[in-house]
C-alpha positions, 0 to 999 in steps of 0.5 A: 437782744435785751439783757435779761433782768437779774433777780436775786431771791432770798428765800427758804422753804415751800413759800420760796418755792412758790415764788421761784416757780412763778419766776420761771415763767420769765426765764429760759426758752419759755420767756420772751427775750424782752422779759427774760430773767436770770435768777439766783437764789440765796438760802440758809445752810440749814434747809427746810425738812420739806423743801430743799431749794437747791433741788427746786432751783436745779429743776428750774435752771436757777443758780442756788447758793447756801450761805449764812455769813453776811460778808459772803452774802454781800460779796455774792450780791455785789458780783451778781448785780441784781436789778431786783431783790425778792425776799420770801420766808427768809429767816433773818434780816437782810442788811441794808448794805445788801439791799442797796445793791439792787434798785428795787427790793420786795418782800412777800410776808404771810400776813395782812400788813401792818398786822403781824409783822415779824415772826409767828404771823400764823400763830398770832392771826389765830390767837387774836381771832382774826377773821382773815389773813393773807399774803402782802407784797411790799417794797423792802426797807431796812425795818422789818415788814415796813415799806410801801404796800404793793399788793395783798391777797386775802383768805378767810380764817376758819374756826377750825384752822391751825397754824399748820393749815393756815401755812398750807393754805397760804402757799398757793396764795403766795404764788398768786401774789407773786404772779401778780407782782412779777407781771407788773415788774416784767410789764409796766413796772412796779408802782410806788405803793401805798402806805401801810394803814390800820392797826400794826403789831410786831412779834419776835421769834420766840415761843409765845407764852413759852407754849403754855396755856395761861390760867386766866384765859377763857375757854375761847382763848384756850381753844385759839391757843391750842389751834395756834400752837398746832404745827407738827412735828413740833410740840403743841400747847401745854399746861402746867400740872403739878409743875410738869408740862402736859401736852393738850390737843383740845379744850377737852384734854385741857379740862381733863388735865386741869381738873386733876390739879384740884384732886388729891394725888392726881386722881380724877375728882 
């Protein structure tokens, strides 16, 4: 029998769950011996509130370990000897020493690369007024979200979308993208990929504009920012009124809050 291919998944949260579920088609009794996969998942000690990958992996019959130390992660990767490393919503940079353990490394990113590399891609696609977003799979290199493109799945962005709704919409899109990529990997093989072309942007893991609506923005920008900041249970957009942060969930609420600034004693004009 052919040795199963070893897949090491670095992931976190519901997007990683989608990819792991797609991988399960190639493991266990369901999979043909030719395309069998042995899967190990490495995730963070702090799990997402809505998804514990230990439970997901237990259900799928995969190994799962939680660790944050790069030394431990490298030891685990070296002992597992993966053929393929897959990254899905993993929340820190995977060192080159770990990536180099596998012959092939791929990442699933929730934007249409090269736009919105890095963090907060859901926020920025809304705040920038993008007409569409999606999920990109690319070969991994040490630089964040660079590397040759393998596949992109696209969806339209609605004018009523929030960061949370975009996040939820992209979960099944991640699954579709992963299904396509794994069918290539376990079939004819992954292609070389194509260069990332078009306008590139990169965002750091920090609260955009400190979560505050800027006084010079147009109403359209305020509306985009309010929707982009909407991701319960976290605080949404705020405006400074008399030196205090006031949360606002609509343009109307923002108008109401800012109209008090010009009125004496905070009374309505």
